[in-house]
C-alpha positions as CSV (number, residue, x, y, z in Angstrom):
1,M,35.9,41.0,-10.5
2,R,37.1,38.9,-13.5
3,H,34.0,36.7,-13.3
4,S,31.8,39.9,-13.3
5,A,33.7,41.3,-16.3
6,S,33.4,38.0,-18.2
7,K,29.6,37.9,-17.5
8,N,29.2,41.4,-18.7
9,R,31.1,40.6,-22.0
10,T,28.8,37.6,-22.5
11,T,25.7,39.7,-22.0
12,V,27.0,42.3,-24.5
13,R,27.7,39.6,-27.1
14,S,24.3,38.1,-26.6
15,K,22.6,41.5,-27.1
16,N,24.7,42.1,-30.2
17,V,23.7,38.7,-31.6
18,V,20.0,39.5,-31.0
19,R,20.3,42.9,-32.7
20,L,22.1,41.4,-35.7
21,T,19.5,38.5,-35.9
22,R,16.6,41.0,-35.9
23,A,18.3,43.1,-38.6
24,A,18.9,40.1,-40.8
25,L,15.3,38.8,-40.3
26,Q,13.8,42.2,-41.1
27,T,16.0,42.4,-44.3
28,A,14.7,39.0,-45.3
29,Y,11.1,40.2,-44.9
30,L,11.9,43.2,-47.0
31,V,12.9,40.9,-49.8
32,S,9.8,38.8,-49.5
33,D,7.4,37.5,-46.9
34,D,8.2,33.9,-47.8
35,L,11.9,34.5,-47.3
36,G,11.4,36.2,-44.0
37,T,9.0,33.4,-42.8
38,S,11.4,30.7,-43.8
39,F,14.3,32.4,-42.1
40,A,12.2,32.9,-38.9
41,E,11.4,29.2,-38.9
42,R,15.0,28.2,-39.4
43,L,16.0,30.4,-36.5
44,F,13.3,28.8,-34.3
45,T,14.3,25.2,-35.1
46,S,18.1,25.4,-35.3
47,P,19.6,24.6,-31.9
48,K,23.3,25.1,-30.9
49,R,25.2,22.1,-29.8
50,H,27.1,22.6,-26.6
51,A,30.1,20.7,-25.4
52,R,29.6,18.1,-22.6
53,P,31.4,19.0,-19.3
54,D,33.6,16.3,-17.8
55,R,30.9,15.2,-15.3
56,E,28.6,14.3,-18.1
57,R,31.2,12.5,-20.1
58,A,32.0,10.4,-17.0
59,I,28.3,9.5,-16.6
60,L,28.0,8.4,-20.2
61,A,31.2,6.3,-19.9
62,S,29.5,4.2,-17.2
63,G,26.5,3.5,-19.4
64,R,25.7,1.0,-22.1
65,P,25.5,3.0,-25.4
66,F,23.1,2.1,-28.2
67,S,21.5,3.9,-31.1
68,V,17.9,4.1,-32.5
69,D,16.9,4.8,-36.1
70,V,14.1,7.4,-36.0
71,T,11.6,8.0,-38.8
72,L,10.6,11.7,-38.7
73,G,6.9,12.2,-39.2
74,A,6.9,16.0,-39.9
75,P,5.7,16.8,-43.5
76,R,8.8,19.0,-43.9
77,W,11.0,15.9,-43.7
78,A,8.9,13.5,-45.8
79,G,9.8,10.4,-43.8
80,Q,13.5,11.1,-43.5
81,H,15.5,9.0,-41.0
82,V,17.9,10.2,-38.3
83,E,20.1,8.1,-36.0
84,V,19.7,9.0,-32.3
85,A,22.4,8.2,-29.7
86,A,21.2,6.7,-26.5
87,W,22.5,5.1,-23.2
88,R,21.3,2.7,-20.6
89,W,22.3,1.9,-17.0
90,G,21.1,-0.7,-14.4
91,N,18.4,-3.3,-14.6
92,G,14.8,-3.2,-13.6
93,P,11.7,-1.1,-14.5
94,T,12.7,1.6,-16.9
95,V,12.9,5.4,-16.3
96,L,13.4,7.5,-19.4
97,L,15.2,10.9,-19.1
98,V,14.3,13.5,-21.7
99,H,16.4,16.7,-22.1
100,G,15.3,20.1,-23.4
101,W,16.2,22.6,-26.1
102,E,20.0,22.7,-26.8
103,G,20.5,20.2,-24.0
104,R,21.8,16.6,-23.9
105,G,20.5,13.4,-22.3
106,S,23.5,13.5,-19.9
107,Q,22.3,16.8,-18.5
108,L,20.0,14.7,-16.3
109,G,22.9,12.4,-15.4
110,A,22.8,13.2,-11.7
111,L,19.6,11.1,-11.5
112,V,21.3,8.0,-12.8
113,A,23.0,6.7,-9.7
114,P,20.1,7.2,-7.3
115,L,17.6,5.7,-9.7
116,V,19.9,2.6,-10.3
117,A,20.3,2.3,-6.5
118,A,16.5,2.3,-6.3
119,G,16.4,-0.8,-8.6
120,M,15.6,1.0,-11.8
121,S,17.0,0.9,-15.3
122,V,17.7,4.4,-16.6
123,V,17.6,5.3,-20.3
124,T,18.4,8.6,-21.9
125,F,19.1,9.9,-25.4
126,D,20.2,12.9,-27.4
127,A,17.4,14.4,-29.6
128,P,18.0,15.0,-33.3
129,A,20.4,17.9,-33.8
130,H,21.6,17.6,-30.2
131,G,24.6,16.0,-28.6
132,D,25.8,13.0,-30.4
133,S,22.7,12.5,-32.6
134,G,22.4,13.3,-36.3
135,G,20.5,16.2,-37.8
136,S,20.8,20.0,-37.7
137,R,17.2,21.1,-37.1
138,L,14.6,20.1,-34.5
139,Y,10.8,20.5,-34.5
140,L,8.8,19.5,-31.4
141,T,7.4,16.7,-33.5
142,D,10.9,15.4,-34.2
143,H,11.7,15.3,-30.5
144,A,8.4,13.4,-29.9
145,D,9.2,11.0,-32.7
146,A,12.7,10.3,-31.3
147,L,11.3,9.9,-27.7
148,A,8.7,7.4,-29.0
149,A,11.3,5.4,-30.9
150,V,13.7,5.2,-27.9
151,A,10.7,4.3,-25.6
152,A,9.8,1.4,-28.0
153,H,13.4,0.2,-27.9
154,A,13.7,0.5,-24.1
155,G,10.5,-1.5,-23.3
156,P,7.6,-0.5,-21.1
157,L,8.3,2.7,-19.1
158,H,7.6,3.0,-15.4
159,A,8.6,6.7,-15.3
160,I,9.5,9.6,-17.5
161,V,11.6,12.6,-16.3
162,A,11.7,15.5,-18.7
163,H,13.4,18.9,-18.5
164,S,12.3,22.1,-20.2
165,F,11.4,21.6,-23.9
166,G,11.4,17.8,-23.2
167,A,8.1,18.3,-21.4
168,P,6.0,19.1,-24.4
169,A,7.9,16.4,-26.3
170,V,6.6,13.9,-23.7
171,L,3.0,15.3,-24.0
172,L,3.1,15.1,-27.8
173,A,4.7,11.6,-27.8
174,H,1.7,10.5,-25.7
175,A,-0.8,12.1,-28.1
176,R,0.8,10.9,-31.3
177,H,2.4,7.6,-30.3
178,G,0.7,6.5,-27.1
179,V,3.9,6.8,-25.0
180,R,3.0,6.8,-21.4
181,A,4.3,6.0,-17.9
182,E,2.7,5.6,-14.5
183,R,5.0,8.2,-13.0
184,N,6.0,11.5,-14.7
185,V,8.3,14.3,-13.6
186,M,8.6,17.6,-15.5
187,I,11.3,20.0,-14.3
188,A,11.1,23.6,-15.4
189,P,8.7,22.5,-18.2
190,N,8.6,24.7,-21.3
191,A,5.1,23.5,-21.7
192,V,3.0,26.4,-22.9
193,I,3.9,26.4,-26.6
194,E,1.8,29.4,-27.6
195,D,3.7,31.5,-25.0
196,S,7.1,30.1,-26.2
197,V,6.2,31.1,-29.8
198,A,5.0,34.5,-28.6
199,R,8.3,35.1,-26.7
200,F,10.3,34.1,-29.8
201,A,8.3,36.4,-32.0
202,Q,8.9,39.3,-29.6
203,A,12.6,38.5,-29.3
204,V,13.1,38.8,-33.1
205,A,10.6,41.6,-33.5
206,L,7.9,39.9,-35.6
207,D,4.8,42.1,-36.0
208,P,1.4,40.4,-35.7
209,T,1.0,39.7,-39.4
210,D,4.5,38.2,-39.7
211,R,3.9,36.2,-36.6
212,A,0.7,34.7,-38.0
213,H,2.5,33.8,-41.2
214,F,5.3,32.2,-39.2
215,E,2.9,30.1,-37.1
216,A,1.0,29.0,-40.2
217,H,4.3,28.0,-41.9
218,L,5.4,26.1,-38.8
219,A,2.1,24.2,-38.7
220,E,2.5,23.3,-42.4
221,S,6.1,22.0,-41.8
222,T,5.2,20.0,-38.7
223,G,1.7,18.9,-39.4
224,V,0.6,20.2,-36.0
225,S,-0.9,23.6,-35.3
226,I,-0.3,25.8,-32.2
227,V,-3.9,25.2,-31.2
228,E,-3.4,21.4,-31.2
229,L,-0.4,21.9,-28.8
230,A,-2.5,23.6,-26.2
231,L,-2.0,22.1,-22.7
232,E,-5.7,21.6,-22.3
233,T,-5.5,19.3,-25.4
234,L,-2.3,17.5,-24.6
235,A,-2.5,17.2,-20.8
236,G,-6.1,17.8,-19.9
237,R,-7.1,14.1,-19.9
238,R,-3.9,12.7,-18.5
239,S,-4.5,10.8,-15.2
240,D,-1.0,9.3,-14.5
241,A,0.9,10.8,-11.5
242,L,2.8,14.0,-12.3
243,L,5.4,15.9,-10.2
244,V,6.2,19.4,-11.5
245,I,9.3,21.1,-10.1
246,H,10.0,24.7,-11.1
247,D,12.0,27.7,-9.8
248,R,9.8,30.7,-9.5
249,G,12.8,32.8,-10.5
250,D,13.5,30.8,-13.7
251,R,14.7,33.4,-16.3
252,E,14.4,31.1,-19.3
253,V,11.0,29.4,-18.8
254,P,8.4,31.3,-16.7
255,F,7.1,29.7,-13.6
256,S,3.6,30.1,-15.0
257,H,4.4,27.2,-17.4
258,G,4.9,24.8,-14.6
259,E,2.0,26.3,-12.6
260,R,-0.4,26.0,-15.6
261,L,0.7,22.4,-16.4
262,A,0.1,21.3,-12.8
263,T,-3.4,22.9,-12.9
264,V,-4.4,21.2,-16.2
265,W,-3.1,17.7,-15.4
266,K,-5.5,15.9,-13.1
267,D,-3.2,14.1,-10.7
268,A,-0.3,16.6,-10.5
269,T,1.8,18.0,-7.6
270,L,3.6,21.3,-8.0
271,R,6.8,21.9,-6.1
272,E,8.2,25.4,-6.1
273,V,11.9,25.9,-5.5
274,A,14.1,29.0,-5.3
275,G,17.6,30.0,-6.3
276,L,18.2,27.1,-8.7
277,G,17.4,28.7,-12.0
278,H,16.7,26.7,-15.2
279,R,19.7,24.3,-15.3
280,R,21.3,24.1,-11.8
281,I,17.9,22.6,-10.7
282,L,19.0,19.4,-12.5
283,R,22.0,19.0,-10.0
284,D,20.4,20.1,-6.8
285,D,20.6,17.3,-4.2
286,A,17.1,17.8,-2.7
287,V,15.6,18.0,-6.2
288,I,17.4,14.8,-7.3
289,A,16.3,13.0,-4.1
290,D,12.7,14.0,-4.7
291,V,12.7,13.0,-8.3
292,A,14.3,9.6,-7.7
293,R,11.8,8.9,-4.9
294,F,8.8,9.9,-6.9
295,A,9.9,8.2,-10.2
296,S,10.8,4.9,-8.5
297,F,7.7,4.7,-6.3
298,G,5.6,1.5,-6.9
299,A,8.2,-0.1,-9.2
300,R,8.3,-3.8,-9.1
301,P,11.4,-5.8,-10.0
302,T,11.4,-7.6,-13.3
303,V,11.5,-11.4,-13.4
304,S,15.3,-11.4,-14.2
305,D,15.9,-9.1,-11.2
306,L,14.0,-11.4,-8.9
307,V,16.0,-14.4,-10.2
308,R,19.2,-12.5,-9.5
309,E,18.0,-11.7,-6.0
310,V,17.2,-15.4,-5.3
311,D,20.6,-16.5,-6.7
312,R,22.3,-14.1,-4.4
313,W,20.2,-15.3,-1.4
314,L,21.0,-19.0,-2.2
315,E,24.7,-18.2,-2.5
316,S,24.8,-16.3,0.8
């Protein structure tokens, strides 16, 4: 009963926040269209930082921390730099873990142990304005820039595993920076950007005219239009292997996003799951096993790993 009451209070608070946000945004538009559009963009690009649970702190404590200086390419930032926090585990071919909106690299931490056991090196990072990284705002282009910088630091990638908003960041990092991997996994991918923008506009009650101004302002700030972020443009020519895992009942990112991504990408497999939602899916044992198996498939040990294996064999 107490859990139900707490959940109800959280729901009421969330609804109140939405109502207040809508009212503030409409007031800003009454003052001027420019003020309203700027406020809408700030709302859309200002994530909340959430505290790490103990299980995530324990995973990070077992890794090797490092940081990467990222140059942001969005016109809005005019080449500003941000320091991104990152971690690495294991030795061998590299798997990069990419979190989503208001997430953290350690959210995908349940994958670390099985991937390391499979002979992989695992790297993750906190995007700008997330976790332990600097910044307070995040455009999709920023996430892609950070991803590319971490990938360059980590070396050639055998696989990339992305959750939610991390999926379009992976797609854009490929288009803008040439980041690619032979094996790709996208879990609950928030990949249909035009739909995400439409749902935001509906949530804050933007009319068609205000939404058009908002999209134009966002394109000017990032240097990338909504049209350029279409899946057909970003994923239509990709031929690397892709596994999409999505819960049909996901309340945060519609299942249609994963379905459409798997349709557009040439060599894609869609796995539908049930009862896992948008975040618990990252800790499900069956999902973790499938992802680890798919991501590590075909990986060859690096030269240093082979040398270590020979040394162990000679000593035995």
